[in-house]
C-alpha positions as CSV (number, residue, x, y, z in Angstrom):
1,M,68.5,113.4,34.6
2,K,71.0,110.6,34.5
3,K,73.8,113.1,34.7
4,I,72.3,114.7,37.8
5,V,71.9,111.4,39.5
6,M,75.5,110.3,38.6
7,F,76.9,113.6,39.8
8,F,74.9,113.2,43.1
9,F,76.5,109.7,43.7
10,I,79.9,110.9,42.8
11,F,79.5,113.9,45.2
12,I,78.3,111.7,48.0
13,G,81.2,109.3,47.4
14,F,83.7,112.1,47.6
15,M,82.1,113.5,50.8
16,K,82.3,110.0,52.4
17,I,86.0,109.7,51.4
18,T,86.8,113.2,52.7
19,A,85.1,112.5,56.0
20,Q,86.9,109.2,56.4
21,S,90.2,110.8,55.6
22,E,89.6,113.6,58.2
23,I,88.7,111.0,60.9
24,E,91.9,109.0,60.0
25,M,94.0,112.2,60.3
26,I,92.4,113.1,63.6
27,N,92.8,109.5,64.8
28,K,96.6,109.6,63.9
29,T,97.0,112.8,66.1
30,L,95.2,111.1,68.9
31,M,97.2,108.0,68.6
32,D,100.4,110.0,68.7
33,Y,99.2,111.4,72.0
34,I,98.1,108.0,73.4
35,E,101.1,106.0,72.3
36,G,103.6,108.8,72.9
37,T,102.6,108.9,76.6
38,A,102.5,105.1,76.9
39,N,105.8,104.5,75.2
40,G,107.9,107.4,76.3
41,E,108.0,109.2,73.0
42,P,108.1,112.9,73.6
43,E,108.5,113.6,69.8
44,R,105.1,112.0,69.1
45,L,103.6,114.2,71.8
46,K,105.2,117.3,70.2
47,N,103.6,116.2,66.9
48,A,100.2,115.7,68.5
49,F,100.0,119.0,70.5
50,Q,100.1,122.6,69.3
51,E,103.2,124.2,70.7
52,N,101.5,126.5,73.3
53,F,98.7,124.2,74.6
54,N,97.8,124.0,78.2
55,L,96.0,121.4,80.3
56,Y,93.2,122.3,82.7
57,Y,91.7,120.3,85.6
58,V,90.1,120.7,89.0
59,K,92.2,120.4,92.1
60,N,90.8,120.9,95.6
61,D,87.6,122.3,94.0
62,S,89.6,125.0,92.1
63,L,90.8,125.4,88.5
64,A,94.4,124.3,88.0
65,S,96.5,124.2,84.9
66,I,99.8,122.8,83.6
67,Q,101.8,124.3,80.7
68,G,101.9,121.9,77.8
69,K,105.7,122.0,77.5
70,K,106.0,121.0,81.2
71,Y,103.5,118.1,80.6
72,I,105.5,116.8,77.7
73,S,108.8,117.1,79.6
74,N,107.3,114.5,82.1
75,F,107.7,111.8,79.4
76,K,111.2,110.6,79.0
77,E,112.4,109.0,75.7
78,G,112.1,105.2,75.9
79,K,110.6,105.2,79.4
80,K,107.4,103.2,79.1
81,N,104.4,104.0,81.3
82,N,101.7,101.6,82.3
83,R,99.0,103.5,80.4
84,I,96.3,102.0,78.1
85,G,94.6,104.6,76.1
86,K,91.4,104.3,74.0
87,I,89.6,106.7,71.8
88,I,85.9,107.0,72.9
89,S,84.6,109.5,70.5
90,I,85.6,112.0,67.8
91,D,83.4,114.9,66.5
92,Y,84.5,117.4,63.8
93,E,83.2,120.1,61.6
94,N,85.5,121.6,58.9
95,D,88.7,122.5,60.7
96,A,87.6,122.0,64.4
97,A,87.2,118.8,66.3
98,S,86.7,117.4,69.8
99,A,87.7,114.0,71.2
100,K,87.1,112.0,74.3
101,I,89.9,109.6,75.5
102,E,90.1,107.1,78.3
103,V,93.4,106.2,79.7
104,I,93.6,103.2,82.1
105,M,96.5,103.5,84.6
106,P,96.6,100.2,86.5
107,D,99.6,101.3,88.7
108,R,97.5,104.2,90.0
109,D,94.2,102.2,90.1
110,R,92.8,105.1,88.0
111,I,91.1,105.9,84.7
112,A,91.8,109.3,83.3
113,V,89.1,110.8,81.1
114,D,90.5,113.4,78.7
115,Y,88.5,115.9,76.6
116,L,90.6,117.3,73.8
117,L,90.0,120.2,71.4
118,L,91.7,120.0,68.0
119,L,92.2,122.4,65.1
120,K,93.4,121.7,61.6
121,V,96.1,124.2,60.7
122,N,98.1,124.0,57.4
123,G,96.6,120.6,56.8
124,T,97.6,119.1,60.1
125,W,95.4,118.3,63.1
126,K,96.8,119.5,66.4
127,I,95.5,119.2,70.0
128,I,95.2,122.8,71.2
129,H,93.5,122.1,74.6
130,K,93.3,119.3,77.1
131,T,91.1,119.1,80.1
132,F,90.8,115.9,82.2
133,T,89.3,114.3,85.2
134,S,89.6,110.8,86.6
135,R,87.6,108.0,88.1
136,N,88.6,104.9,90.0
């Protein structure tokens, strides 16, 4: 019985460490996105996003999209942007995750709300989809 109880606690400890590790890896990907856009670091954005991702949003009550490569090209190396990002939530199961991010843009008097989908491929979390809206 003692062996079963000890195995149970070791297993629970391992699961907790694994979950914490996954959240940390997802968090790193999200911070590459947040800090890459704020600090003008396109390479961090390329690390955060899957190569062929797209962004979707509503414009004039219709669906609009931007190719991910075009989005990343808007951020120039070393050109800082007045953006303050914050991770609101992360949810994951196995190799799939979702996240909600708020980005305060004081120059535009706007707060962007991003919903991101991520997948873990070859041990690395990548943002594969971004949709966003904003509020004042």
